[in-house]
C-alpha positions as CSV (number, residue, x, y, z in Angstrom):
1,X,90.7,97.9,132.4
2,X,93.8,96.4,130.7
3,X,93.8,93.4,133.1
4,X,90.2,92.8,132.3
5,X,90.7,92.9,128.6
6,X,93.8,90.7,128.9
7,X,91.8,88.1,130.9
8,X,89.0,88.2,128.3
9,X,91.6,87.6,125.6
10,X,93.1,84.7,127.5
11,X,89.7,83.1,128.1
12,X,88.7,83.3,124.4
13,X,92.1,82.0,123.4
14,X,92.3,79.1,125.8
15,X,88.7,77.9,125.0
16,X,89.3,78.2,121.2
17,X,86.3,80.5,120.7
18,X,87.9,82.9,118.1
19,X,86.0,81.4,115.2
20,X,82.7,81.6,117.0
21,X,83.4,85.2,118.0
22,X,84.3,86.1,114.5
23,X,81.1,84.5,113.1
24,X,79.0,86.3,115.7
25,X,80.5,89.7,114.8
26,X,80.2,89.0,111.1
27,X,76.5,88.1,111.5
28,X,75.8,91.3,113.6
29,X,77.6,93.4,111.1
30,X,75.9,92.0,108.0
31,X,73.3,94.8,108.0
32,X,75.9,97.6,107.5
33,X,76.5,98.7,103.9
34,X,79.9,99.2,102.4
35,X,78.9,100.8,99.1
36,X,81.8,103.3,98.9
37,X,84.4,100.5,99.0
38,X,82.7,98.8,96.1
39,X,82.6,101.8,93.8
40,X,84.6,101.1,90.6
41,X,87.0,104.0,91.4
42,X,87.9,102.3,94.7
43,X,88.0,98.7,93.8
44,X,91.8,98.8,93.1
45,X,92.4,100.4,96.5
46,X,91.2,97.3,98.3
47,X,93.7,94.4,99.0
48,X,90.9,91.8,99.5
49,X,87.4,91.8,97.9
50,X,85.7,90.7,101.1
51,X,87.4,93.1,103.5
52,X,85.8,96.5,103.2
53,X,85.2,99.4,105.6
54,X,81.5,100.1,106.4
55,X,80.2,103.4,105.1
56,X,79.3,104.7,108.5
57,X,82.7,104.1,110.2
58,X,85.2,104.4,107.4
59,X,88.1,106.9,107.6
60,X,87.7,109.7,105.1
61,X,90.8,111.4,103.7
62,X,90.5,115.1,103.7
63,X,93.2,116.5,101.4
64,X,92.9,114.1,98.5
65,X,90.8,114.0,95.3
66,X,89.3,110.7,96.4
67,X,88.5,110.5,100.1
68,X,88.6,106.7,100.2
69,X,91.1,104.5,102.0
70,X,90.4,101.0,103.3
71,X,90.3,101.9,106.9
72,X,87.7,102.0,109.7
73,X,87.4,104.0,112.9
74,X,86.5,101.8,115.9
75,X,85.7,103.2,119.3
76,X,86.5,100.9,122.3
77,X,84.5,102.3,125.2
78,X,86.2,100.2,127.8
79,X,89.6,101.5,126.8
80,X,88.3,105.1,126.3
81,X,90.0,105.2,122.9
82,X,89.3,105.0,119.2
83,X,91.4,102.9,116.9
84,X,91.8,102.8,113.1
85,X,91.8,99.4,111.5
86,X,93.4,99.5,108.1
87,X,94.4,97.1,105.4
88,X,98.1,96.7,104.8
89,X,99.9,99.0,102.4
90,X,101.0,97.3,99.1
91,X,103.1,98.8,96.4
92,X,100.9,97.1,93.8
93,X,97.9,99.0,95.2
94,X,98.0,102.5,93.7
95,X,98.8,105.2,96.2
96,X,98.0,103.2,99.3
97,X,101.3,103.9,101.0
98,X,101.1,107.7,100.5
99,X,97.4,107.6,101.5
100,X,98.3,105.6,104.6
101,X,100.7,108.4,105.8
102,X,98.1,111.0,104.8
103,X,95.6,109.2,107.0
104,X,98.1,109.0,109.9
105,X,98.7,112.8,109.5
106,X,95.1,113.9,109.3
107,X,93.9,111.7,112.1
108,X,96.7,112.8,114.4
109,X,97.5,109.2,114.9
110,X,100.0,108.3,117.6
111,X,99.8,104.5,117.3
112,X,99.3,102.2,114.3
113,X,99.4,98.5,114.7
114,X,100.5,96.2,111.8
115,X,99.7,92.6,112.3
116,X,101.7,90.9,109.6
117,X,105.2,90.5,108.2
118,X,106.4,92.3,105.1
119,X,107.1,88.9,103.6
120,X,105.2,85.8,104.6
121,X,105.7,82.4,103.0
122,X,107.8,83.9,100.3
123,X,105.2,86.4,99.1
124,X,104.8,90.1,99.7
125,X,102.1,90.8,102.3
126,X,102.9,94.4,102.9
127,X,105.0,97.2,101.3
128,X,108.0,98.4,103.3
129,X,106.2,101.7,104.1
130,X,108.7,102.9,106.7
131,X,112.4,103.6,106.2
132,X,115.1,101.2,107.2
133,X,118.7,101.7,108.5
134,X,119.8,101.2,104.9
135,X,117.4,103.9,103.6
136,X,116.8,106.4,106.4
137,X,114.2,108.4,104.5
138,X,111.3,107.6,102.2
139,X,109.3,110.1,100.1
140,X,105.7,109.8,99.0
141,X,105.3,112.4,96.4
142,X,101.7,111.7,95.6
143,X,100.7,113.0,99.1
144,X,103.7,115.1,99.9
145,X,105.0,113.1,102.9
146,X,108.6,112.3,103.9
147,X,109.1,109.6,106.5
148,X,112.5,109.5,108.3
149,X,113.9,106.9,110.6
150,X,115.3,108.7,113.7
151,X,116.4,105.7,115.7
152,X,116.1,102.0,115.9
153,X,116.6,99.9,119.1
154,X,116.5,96.1,119.1
155,X,115.2,94.4,122.2
156,X,115.0,90.6,122.8
157,X,111.4,90.2,121.4
158,X,110.8,93.5,119.6
159,X,112.4,96.5,117.9
160,X,111.6,100.1,118.7
161,X,111.8,102.6,115.8
162,X,111.3,106.3,116.1
163,X,109.9,107.8,112.9
164,X,109.4,111.4,111.9
165,X,106.6,112.2,109.5
166,X,106.9,115.5,107.6
167,X,104.2,117.1,105.5
168,X,106.0,118.9,102.7
169,X,102.8,120.5,101.4
170,X,102.4,122.6,104.6
171,X,104.7,125.6,104.6
172,X,104.6,126.5,108.3
173,X,106.4,124.5,110.9
174,X,104.5,123.2,113.9
175,X,105.7,121.9,117.2
176,X,104.9,118.4,118.4
177,X,102.2,119.6,120.8
178,X,99.8,121.3,118.4
179,X,100.8,122.5,115.0
180,X,103.7,120.8,113.3
181,X,104.6,119.7,109.9
182,X,106.5,117.0,111.7
183,X,104.9,114.1,113.7
184,X,107.0,111.6,115.6
185,X,106.0,108.0,115.9
186,X,107.5,105.0,117.6
187,X,107.5,101.7,115.7
188,X,107.5,98.5,117.8
189,X,108.1,95.2,116.1
190,X,107.9,92.1,118.3
191,X,107.3,88.4,118.2
192,X,104.2,86.8,119.7
193,X,103.7,83.0,119.6
194,X,106.3,82.8,116.8
195,X,104.6,85.4,114.7
196,X,106.2,88.7,113.9
197,X,104.1,91.7,114.9
198,X,104.7,95.4,114.1
199,X,103.5,98.3,116.1
200,X,103.9,102.0,115.4
201,X,103.3,103.8,118.7
């Protein structure tokens, strides 16, 4: 399956069909509403006015006053997996970093892919929502999460980081298999075609 998907990617890329594919998907999806994203209470939680999750496939936060986050659940049948597509976290967008970690926790997410740099062309594209070697721990008091950097390993084209996510609002301890207040994630940061890519795996 992976080889087939990789070949399809290469075919689209080599023939320059990305814009046509984007337009085709956009036309097919135009019938789906995204009313929740446009509610006045949610407008400031969206990074872009024209990038909103559809009502039928949006991720709903469970342990929050407002269940909205700009994120969508996407099932990929061929890969036998479901993915979450989310906007980048920004400090200027209220609570999006804390809500991001709440979503990771509630969805039992093992992999999150971030496809941009923190800083691009001199402007902030994304908040530094994970800890660095200078600051090994970050707290998100609005949602009660603590993120710790457990390790960081540089490779030639990527960096692997192991993070620990702790829910401080849950009193019991759970183990990694089924019921923990701590979730471990791997962060992979790599370069593709000269562009920095970040993966949390």
